[in-house]
C-alpha positions as CSV (number, residue, x, y, z in Angstrom):
1,X,12.5,8.0,-3.4
2,X,9.9,9.6,-4.8
3,X,6.0,9.3,-3.7
4,X,5.6,7.5,-7.1
5,X,8.1,5.2,-6.2
6,X,6.3,4.3,-2.9
7,X,3.1,4.1,-4.7
8,X,4.7,1.6,-7.0
9,X,6.2,-0.1,-4.0
10,X,2.1,-0.3,-2.3
11,X,1.2,-1.9,-5.7
12,X,3.6,-4.0,-5.8
13,X,3.0,-5.7,-3.3
14,X,-0.8,-5.7,-3.7
15,X,-0.6,-7.3,-6.3
16,X,1.5,-10.3,-4.4
17,X,-1.2,-10.0,-1.6
18,X,-4.2,-9.6,-3.8
19,X,-5.1,-12.4,-6.8
20,X,-6.2,-11.5,-10.0
21,X,-4.9,-8.2,-10.0
22,X,-1.8,-8.7,-12.4
23,X,-2.5,-6.5,-15.5
24,X,-4.9,-4.2,-13.1
25,X,-4.3,-0.3,-13.9
26,X,-3.6,0.7,-10.3
27,X,-4.7,4.5,-9.3
28,X,-3.6,6.8,-6.1
29,X,-7.7,6.7,-5.4
30,X,-7.9,3.0,-6.0
31,X,-9.0,1.6,-2.5
32,X,-7.6,-1.9,-1.3
33,X,-10.6,-2.6,0.0
34,X,-12.7,-2.6,-2.9
35,X,-9.8,-4.3,-4.9
36,X,-10.8,-7.0,-2.7
37,X,-8.2,-7.1,0.0
38,X,-9.8,-8.2,3.3
39,X,-8.4,-6.8,6.8
40,X,-5.3,-8.8,7.0
41,X,-4.4,-8.7,3.1
42,X,-4.4,-4.7,4.0
43,X,-2.1,-5.4,6.5
44,X,0.2,-7.3,4.5
45,X,0.5,-4.9,2.4
46,X,1.2,-2.2,5.1
47,X,4.0,-4.5,6.5
48,X,5.7,-5.7,3.1
49,X,5.9,-1.6,1.9
50,X,7.3,-0.9,5.8
51,X,9.7,-3.6,5.3
52,X,11.0,-2.5,2.0
53,X,11.1,0.6,2.2
54,X,12.9,0.1,5.5
55,X,10.7,2.1,7.8
56,X,9.8,1.1,11.2
57,X,6.4,2.6,12.0
58,X,3.3,1.2,14.0
59,X,0.9,0.0,11.6
60,X,-2.0,2.2,13.1
61,X,-1.2,5.2,11.2
62,X,-1.8,3.5,8.2
63,X,-5.4,3.0,9.3
64,X,-6.8,6.3,8.1
65,X,-5.5,5.6,5.0
66,X,-8.3,5.3,2.5
67,X,-6.8,4.7,-0.4
68,X,-3.7,3.2,-2.0
69,X,-2.5,7.2,-2.9
70,X,-3.0,8.6,0.8
71,X,-1.1,5.1,2.3
72,X,1.5,5.9,-0.9
73,X,1.9,9.9,1.0
74,X,2.0,8.6,4.7
75,X,4.2,5.8,4.0
76,X,6.5,9.2,2.0
77,X,6.5,10.8,4.6
78,X,7.8,8.8,7.0
79,X,10.8,8.6,4.7
């Protein structure tokens, strides 16, 4: 699975959790916070991505991600 595949997983779950982003063109540099995700939403995106990727890792490992690309990179590194 490529980094872009992982990013696509993160984007899909972001669309599920954060309303109004159905037609948004996501970029690696997009911040979940800037897109309107509160802390619960951001945690849910990470949990759903971990589940989709069949990963088990502490959530705290992903708290340092500043944007969606960094989150995808951290997840990809755990594959």
